[in-house]
Structures are given as C-alpha cells and as structure tokens.
C-alpha positions as a Python dict, from the first residue, in 0.01 Angstrom:
ca = {
    (1, 'M'): (0, 0, 0),
    (2, 'K'): (-32, 318, -202),
    (3, 'T'): (-142, 119, -511),
    (4, 'T'): (-409, -58, -312),
    (5, 'I'): (-540, 293, -204),
    (6, 'Q'): (-531, 411, -568),
    (7, 'K'): (-712, 83, -682),
    (8, 'T'): (-959, 124, -413),
    (9, 'S'): (-1020, 495, -465),
    (10, 'I'): (-1084, 426, -859),
    (11, 'L'): (-1323, 142, -778),
    (12, 'I'): (-1517, 345, -580),
    (13, 'L'): (-1534, 644, -796),
    (14, 'L'): (-1619, 393, -1083),
    (15, 'L'): (-1929, 252, -856),
    (16, 'L'): (-2037, 617, -810),
    (17, 'V'): (-2037, 706, -1169),
    (18, 'S'): (-2195, 380, -1280),
    (19, 'N'): (-2491, 432, -1047),
    (20, 'T'): (-2541, 768, -1171),
    (21, 'F'): (-2550, 640, -1521),
    (22, 'F'): (-2740, 318, -1440),
    (23, 'G'): (-2999, 540, -1304),
    (24, 'Q'): (-3039, 739, -1605),
    (25, 'A'): (-3010, 460, -1848),
    (26, 'I'): (-3234, 195, -1664),
    (27, 'F'): (-3557, 392, -1757),
    (28, 'D'): (-3460, 476, -2108),
    (29, 'K'): (-3597, 148, -2248),
    (30, 'F'): (-3969, 311, -2198),
    (31, 'D'): (-3872, 597, -2433),
    (32, 'G'): (-4010, 562, -2797),
    (33, 'Q'): (-4231, 243, -2676),
    (34, 'E'): (-4581, 290, -2864),
    (35, 'E'): (-4778, 251, -2549),
    (36, 'V'): (-4568, 518, -2341),
    (37, 'T'): (-4577, 881, -2355),
    (38, 'S'): (-4255, 1040, -2256),
    (39, 'V'): (-4117, 1354, -2178),
    (40, 'I'): (-3734, 1384, -2139),
    (41, 'V'): (-3570, 1721, -2056),
    (42, 'N'): (-3174, 1728, -2053),
    (43, 'K'): (-2937, 1971, -1885),
    (44, 'K'): (-2895, 2187, -2191),
    (45, 'M'): (-3270, 2254, -2232),
    (46, 'F'): (-3280, 2354, -1855),
    (47, 'Q'): (-2972, 2583, -1897),
    (48, 'M'): (-3156, 2733, -2204),
    (49, 'M'): (-3478, 2786, -2002),
    (50, 'G'): (-3303, 2922, -1729),
    (51, 'N'): (-3180, 3205, -1968),
    (52, 'V'): (-3511, 3319, -2079),
    (53, 'K'): (-3615, 3671, -1977),
    (54, 'M'): (-3882, 3710, -1740),
    (55, 'D'): (-4087, 3989, -1573),
    (56, 'A'): (-3922, 4043, -1236),
    (57, 'K'): (-4258, 4093, -1093),
    (58, 'E'): (-4365, 3750, -1146),
    (59, 'K'): (-4257, 3567, -834),
    (60, 'D'): (-4362, 3214, -963),
    (61, 'A'): (-4181, 3286, -1287),
    (62, 'Q'): (-3856, 3375, -1105),
    (63, 'A'): (-3871, 3091, -880),
    (64, 'Y'): (-3914, 2860, -1170),
    (65, 'L'): (-3615, 3010, -1333),
    (66, 'N'): (-3430, 2966, -1037),
    (67, 'L'): (-3518, 2615, -1022),
    (68, 'V'): (-3469, 2495, -1373),
    (69, 'R'): (-3085, 2635, -1362),
    (70, 'K'): (-3045, 2367, -1085),
    (71, 'L'): (-3171, 2105, -1281),
    (72, 'D'): (-2982, 1825, -1496),
    (73, 'N'): (-3225, 1565, -1592),
    (74, 'L'): (-3604, 1501, -1619),
    (75, 'K'): (-3764, 1185, -1741),
    (76, 'V'): (-4137, 1139, -1721),
    (77, 'F'): (-4310, 797, -1874),
    (78, 'T'): (-4690, 735, -1866),
    (79, 'T'): (-4869, 452, -1968),
    (80, 'T'): (-5208, 278, -1926),
    (81, 'S'): (-5066, -73, -2034),
    (82, 'N'): (-5050, -338, -1760),
    (83, 'R'): (-4782, -493, -1908),
    (84, 'L'): (-4590, -181, -1928),
    (85, 'T'): (-4663, -87, -1582),
    (86, 'I'): (-4521, -420, -1474),
    (87, 'E'): (-4213, -321, -1653),
    (88, 'M'): (-4189, 17, -1495),
    (89, 'K'): (-4269, -117, -1144),
    (90, 'A'): (-3959, -354, -1175),
    (91, 'A'): (-3734, -105, -1325),
    (92, 'A'): (-3822, 150, -1042),
    (93, 'D'): (-3776, -131, -767),
    (94, 'K'): (-3438, -258, -917),
    (95, 'Y'): (-3333, 104, -930),
    (96, 'I'): (-3428, 181, -577),
    (97, 'K'): (-3276, -124, -421),
    (98, 'T'): (-2929, -6, -588),
    (99, 'A'): (-2947, 369, -562),
    (100, 'G'): (-2960, 449, -209),
    (101, 'L'): (-3279, 633, -226),
    (102, 'E'): (-3486, 715, 92),
    (103, 'E'): (-3859, 719, 90),
    (104, 'L'): (-4038, 1033, 118),
    (105, 'M'): (-4371, 941, 86),
    (106, 'R'): (-4624, 643, 13),
    (107, 'V'): (-4955, 639, -63),
    (108, 'N'): (-5236, 381, -162),
    (109, 'N'): (-5557, 544, -247),
    (110, 'G'): (-5834, 335, -436),
    (111, 'G'): (-5582, 86, -588),
    (112, 'K'): (-5350, 357, -674),
    (113, 'N'): (-5006, 330, -523),
    (114, 'I'): (-4793, 617, -518),
    (115, 'K'): (-4429, 616, -401),
    (116, 'I'): (-4190, 936, -383),
    (117, 'L'): (-3823, 872, -308),
    (118, 'V'): (-3513, 1099, -280),
    (119, 'K'): (-3141, 1088, -270),
    (120, 'S'): (-3047, 1399, -54),
    (121, 'G'): (-2807, 1659, -92),
    (122, 'S'): (-2597, 1848, 175),
    (123, 'N'): (-2908, 1891, 403),
    (124, 'D'): (-3257, 1733, 439),
    (125, 'S'): (-3428, 1963, 171),
    (126, 'Q'): (-3176, 1946, -78),
    (127, 'I'): (-3226, 1668, -335),
    (128, 'K'): (-2984, 1531, -566),
    (129, 'E'): (-3232, 1278, -721),
    (130, 'L'): (-3605, 1233, -692),
    (131, 'L'): (-3795, 938, -815),
    (132, 'M'): (-4184, 919, -826),
    (133, 'F'): (-4401, 609, -919),
    (134, 'I'): (-4770, 619, -942),
    (135, 'E'): (-4919, 289, -1040),
    (136, 'G'): (-5244, 322, -1180),
    (137, 'S'): (-5514, 111, -1081),
    (138, 'G'): (-5550, -68, -1419),
    (139, 'K'): (-5893, 102, -1472),
    (140, 'G'): (-5780, 372, -1707),
    (141, 'N'): (-5537, 534, -1461),
    (142, 'D'): (-5206, 624, -1599),
    (143, 'T'): (-4912, 480, -1429),
    (144, 'V'): (-4643, 753, -1427),
    (145, 'L'): (-4272, 715, -1363),
    (146, 'M'): (-4070, 1036, -1315),
    (147, 'F'): (-3704, 1061, -1249),
    (148, 'L'): (-3539, 1396, -1173),
    (149, 'T'): (-3176, 1484, -1113),
    (150, 'G'): (-2988, 1798, -1005),
    (151, 'N'): (-2922, 1993, -702),
    (152, 'F'): (-3246, 2154, -588),
    (153, 'D'): (-3454, 2218, -281),
    (154, 'L'): (-3752, 2007, -246),
    (155, 'N'): (-3987, 2298, -163),
    (156, 'E'): (-3904, 2436, -529),
    (157, 'I'): (-4064, 2123, -688),
    (158, 'S'): (-4442, 2250, -707),
    (159, 'V'): (-4324, 2541, -927),
    (160, 'L'): (-4194, 2286, -1162),
    (161, 'T'): (-4489, 2060, -1161),
    (162, 'D'): (-4738, 2364, -1201),
    (163, 'K'): (-4530, 2539, -1493),
    (164, 'M'): (-4464, 2209, -1703),
    (165, 'R'): (-4779, 2050, -1603),
    (166, 'I'): (-4603, 1709, -1527),
    (167, 'P'): (-4815, 1379, -1480),
    (168, 'G'): (-4837, 1310, -1108),
    (169, 'G'): (-4761, 1674, -1026),
    (170, 'D'): (-5044, 1701, -771),
    (171, 'E'): (-4896, 1407, -565),
    (172, 'L'): (-4573, 1539, -558),
    (173, 'K'): (-4709, 1891, -446),
    (174, 'N'): (-4875, 1728, -171),
    (175, 'A'): (-4549, 1544, -52),
    (176, 'T'): (-4338, 1865, -54),
    (177, 'K'): (-4622, 2049, 159),
    (178, 'D'): (-4539, 1825, 432),
    (179, 'K'): (-4158, 1888, 432),
    (180, 'K'): (-4179, 2256, 420),
}
C-alpha cells in the first residue's frame, strides 16, 4: 500500500513537472526560424533587471521592477508567414488542451483573432502562466504568440507591455482592464 502511494505521488509530480517543461519547449521550435522574430527573456535576465536602481519617484518604473522580480520566462514569437501562422496556432491549441488554461478573453475583429488564456495562481488575479495568441488576418498583419510564466498579478501586465514594447501589448492591456 505504501509503495503504491509513493509511486502515485511520484507519477503525479512527474506529470506536473513535465507539463511545465512541455509548455516551455513546445514553442521553442519557432526560435531561430528565418520568418519569425523572437524575443526570449529568461529568469536570470528578469532577476538582473529587477536589481537595477531606479528613481523611487517614478511610480511606473517601480511597478515595473516589482513585476520583473516575479517573472520566470517570456517568449514572444511574431510572423507574417501563413505557413508559420498555422504551425503557431496548432502549437498553441495543443498546449491549451493539455495545460489546463482558462480563457480570459477572445476577440475576432476584422479577421484578426485574439485569444488570451491564463493558469491562475492562489487567487483570481494571480497568474502562473499567460498565453496570448493573435492570429493575423494574412494581409500583412503579424501573428503573435506570447508565453509568460511566473507568479504575478494580472493587473501588473500593462506595465510590462509598455516598458518592453511587446507585440500584442495593447490587446493584453485591454484584457487586464476588464479584470481590475
């Protein structure tokens, strides 16, 4: 009996850990592709950014520093390629099905489809993972796939999108306004 419980506990732990690694690795295939612009920021860089001295009078700068200390990983991939848009959509859909994300917002505007999904933390505004997928209309509009992990408050995201000029940041900002 004790061995069965231990095996079950180990199996559950492995599934949880593998799901986290899967989420980060499934999108890595887009990094380095010729028709994809990618921005990848890892925990070490966020830690270094969080140690920068800023003027305490700048409220936005302080909020930004507080947020980056809570982040683990940011991946943003953009493309105008129809082929890569299909691949990004398939990868995002596959991850959404396995990661237990809940939909925060979905918009269809003039052929541009926007999905923002999250994995909640300890309360409704705490986020462990955020996935944003913006499917361009194919008329020169970028497709954007953004994956963000950490332990942050949804209301803080607009600070990150402003300071880092993340593609799709306006859509993300609009989604967080509704949750405040």
